[in-house]
N, C-alpha and C positions, 0 to 999 in steps of 0.2 A: 590416408585412404587407412592404417594402420591404426591410426587413431580414432578415427569413426568407428571404426568395426571394435574396438575396445569399450568405447561409450556406450555401443549398441548394447555391451553385456553387460555393461557396471551399473549394478542398483542402487538405488538409495542405499547411504550410510546406515549400519544401527542405529537404532531411531534412541532417545532420549526422553525421561519423561519429566519437563520442567515444571506441570503444575499437575496437582488431585484435582479430580472433579469431585465438585463440591453440588448438591441441589441448591445451598442455603447462596448460592451466588446465584440471583435470580435474573441477571444479564437484561436489565432494563439499561436503556439507552446510556452510553458515558461508563459504562460499568462493565468490567468481567463478565463471562457467561458463565454457565454451571460445567461444560465440556473438559476435558484435561487437556494438557497441553506438551502435544510430543514436538519433537523440534530434530531433522535430519541433514543431510547435505544431500547432494549429488552435482556431476559432470554435466556439461552440455556443451554441447561442439558450436563450430560455427563454419561459418562457407571455405573459409580460410583452410580449415584443417587445425587450427587454432580452438583449446576448450578455456571452459571460466568454470568458478563455482558457482553455486546457487543452493543460499541456506531454505530450509522449509520448514516452518511451523504448520501442524495440523489439528484438528480438532480428537481427543482422543482418549482413550480407556484407561483406567488405573494399572492396565498390564503395558501402556506403552502401543497399544495398537489403533488403527486409524479407527474412529467412530462411523459404526456403521451407515452405508447412505453415499449419497451423492453429492459436495459440498460443492458452492461456487467458489471461484480462486481470484484472489487481488495479487497482483505485484505490485510491491511497495520499491520505489526508488530513491536510493539517497540522496542525499544534497552534495552538492559539489566541495570537496577536501572532505568528504565528511565521512569515516568509516562506515560501512553498511552494517555493521554491525551495532554500530549504534540506533538504528531503527527496529532490533530487533522488538525493543517493547511493542510496537504498533503490530508484527508480526505473532507475538503471542495474544496481544490485545483480541485480533481478529481471528485468530484459533480459536480459544475460547467461546466466541459464539458461533461458532460452526462454519469457518471458512478455514480455508487452505490458503498459507500466503508463503511468497515467493519474494526473498531481498537477494538477488542475483549481485555477485560483485561488479563492479564496472573498471574499466583499466584505470590506475591514477585516482583510482577513488574522483573520478569526473566522468558521468553520464554520457554526457553529452559526445565521450570519445568511443563510447561502446554503443550507442544507443537501439541497437540491433538488438542486442542482451535480451532487450526486455521481450521481446516475440521470441526470442530464441531459447529462452528459458520456458513459456508455456509450452512450444511446442514439444520441447524436450521432458516435460511433464505430464504431455499426454500421450509421448511415444512409451515413457516408463509404463505408463497406467496399460498399455495394450499391451504391452509385454509381460503383463503378469505381475508388476513389482509388487513386494510385500506390504508398502506403504501404500501408494497411490492406483493400485488396480480395483478399477470399480470405484475410485472414492472421488471423483472429478466432475462435477454438472461441466457439460463440454458447451452447453448453452449459457453459463452463467460463468465470465470471466471479465475482471476490471483490472482498473491499474491507477495508483497513486504516486504521487512524488513529493520530494520538499526541495523548495526552494529550487536549483537547479534540476533535480529531479523531477520538479512540477513542471517545466519545461518541454524534458523530454518524455515526460507522461502524454504532454497535451500530443506533443509531435509524433508518438506511438499510435496515440490514440484514433490522429486527423489521418495516420496513412493505412492502420491496418482497422480498417472497421467490422473486415471477418472475426477478426480475433478479439477485440475488445470492445464492452459493452458501456457499463458505466466509467465515470474519471473525477477521479478526486485531485485536485489541483492544490497544494500546501504553500502557501508562503510565495507565488509564483505566479506566472503568465505565459500565455503560448509567446514561442516566437514570432516574427512578423513575418515570415514567409510562409510559417503552417497555415494550410487552411482548414480551419476550426469550422468555420463559418458552413462548412459543407455539410456537415452533422445536425438532425435535430435529438441526437442521446442527450437525455438531461444531465448538468455538471454541476458538480457540488467547486465553489471555487471558495477558499475560508485563509485566514490569515491573524495574528495578532495583532490587536491595537497600536501595541507598543512596538513593532518590527522595526528594528535597527536595519536590517539587511536589505527587504523588499520592501518598496513602495511601496504607501499604501494606495496612492489615487490612481499609479499606474497600474497593480496588482485591478483594482477596479475595472480600471479600461480595459485592460485582458478578458474577465470575465465579460463585457456587455459585447466581446468580439462571438461568444460559442451563440447557439441560436437558441437552448434553452440553459441559461445558466442562475444558478442562484450564487448571490454573494455573502460570505458570514464573516464577523469581524468577530472578535474573541475579545473580552475587554481585559485589559490590563495582562495580556501577553503579549511575549517579545518571540525573537526571530529562532532562538535556541530552546523556548520551554518545548518544541518536538524532539531535542535529540538530549539522549543521554551521553551523560558525562561530560559535561560542557568543562570548558577551563576558561581561568578569569583571562587571556589572550585572546580568546576567541569573542567574550562578551565585549571587552574593551576597543578591540578592532572593528565589530561585525556586528552589532546589535545594539540597542538599550535595554536598560534595567527595564525586567517586569516588576510589576507590581502587585502580584499575585505569588503563593505556591503553585509550582510549576503541575503538583498533582491536581490542582485544582483547574487552572486553566486549561490542562490537557483533556481533564474530564467534560468540561465546558464545551472542549471543541468536539471530542469523539459523541457525545449526543445527537450531535445533526449528524458525523458522519457516520455513524449508526443507523440513524434512521433513513438517511438516504441509501447506502446501501443493502439495510434491509428490504427497503419498498422495495429497487432495482433488481434486485437479483434475488430473494426470497420470497417476493409477492406479498410484505407485508401488507396491502391495502391500502396502509395512512397516507393522507396526505404530508407528507412530512413537511413541507416547504411552508405550509401552513399551520406549525404549528408554535408555539414558545417554549423557548431554550433557556436557563439559567443563564446570566454571566457573556448570552452571546447576541448581536444586531444582526438578522439577514435582509438582505434588498434583494 
């Protein structure tokens, strides 16, 4: 109980400016947007009384203040045994384009052991905003919260999406597929499932079959991309043990993947109005 009381009074940490605003960054699909990127952290509590860290990227001014207005929010879930900090690049990308991104830390870097932290991080962010937090107050669009995850994190993202319809709208499942017991068929929300053509960890056929379980899913394959192109600071050991060699620089494959992710999220969360699934994307095959 004491921990919950302390958390109720604990705001986000002092913000850092990671990226200056720049109007020359046009924010085309696949590219960073014109906003600055701020970074902070906060603590969220579990029903058990334990707490966990959540990293926060947000669209920022040159003074590291939150850009005015309500912003859609996306939770990014780490892959199995991959530190959550190695997905910060995703949070930076999203924040530059006008999104608030949450990257919770899961037990032992395995999201399956703490899947409820996904929606608990969202709840905590909303509570901070309601309590007048200097970063989050008035900054979250309560009607636009999405979730995305890589590898094991994608399976957890699908689980949370299926179980918490009132919390999560859009779902991006990266190099992954839903678990057999999760009733993803019961929701009609459009979903994006994306994987690299040369992924040596997630089976391409199984991933495509998993995407077919959703009522409305677009399946995207990034040409020449492997499993760890989605992760920063990849080691030779990881590549040798769990992946296939990629055929292109990861900067190129990531950009190609983000073109469709950006188009999907912008349409579903910002009302871009474009038929994103009917577009052509360089380096990408859509089904």
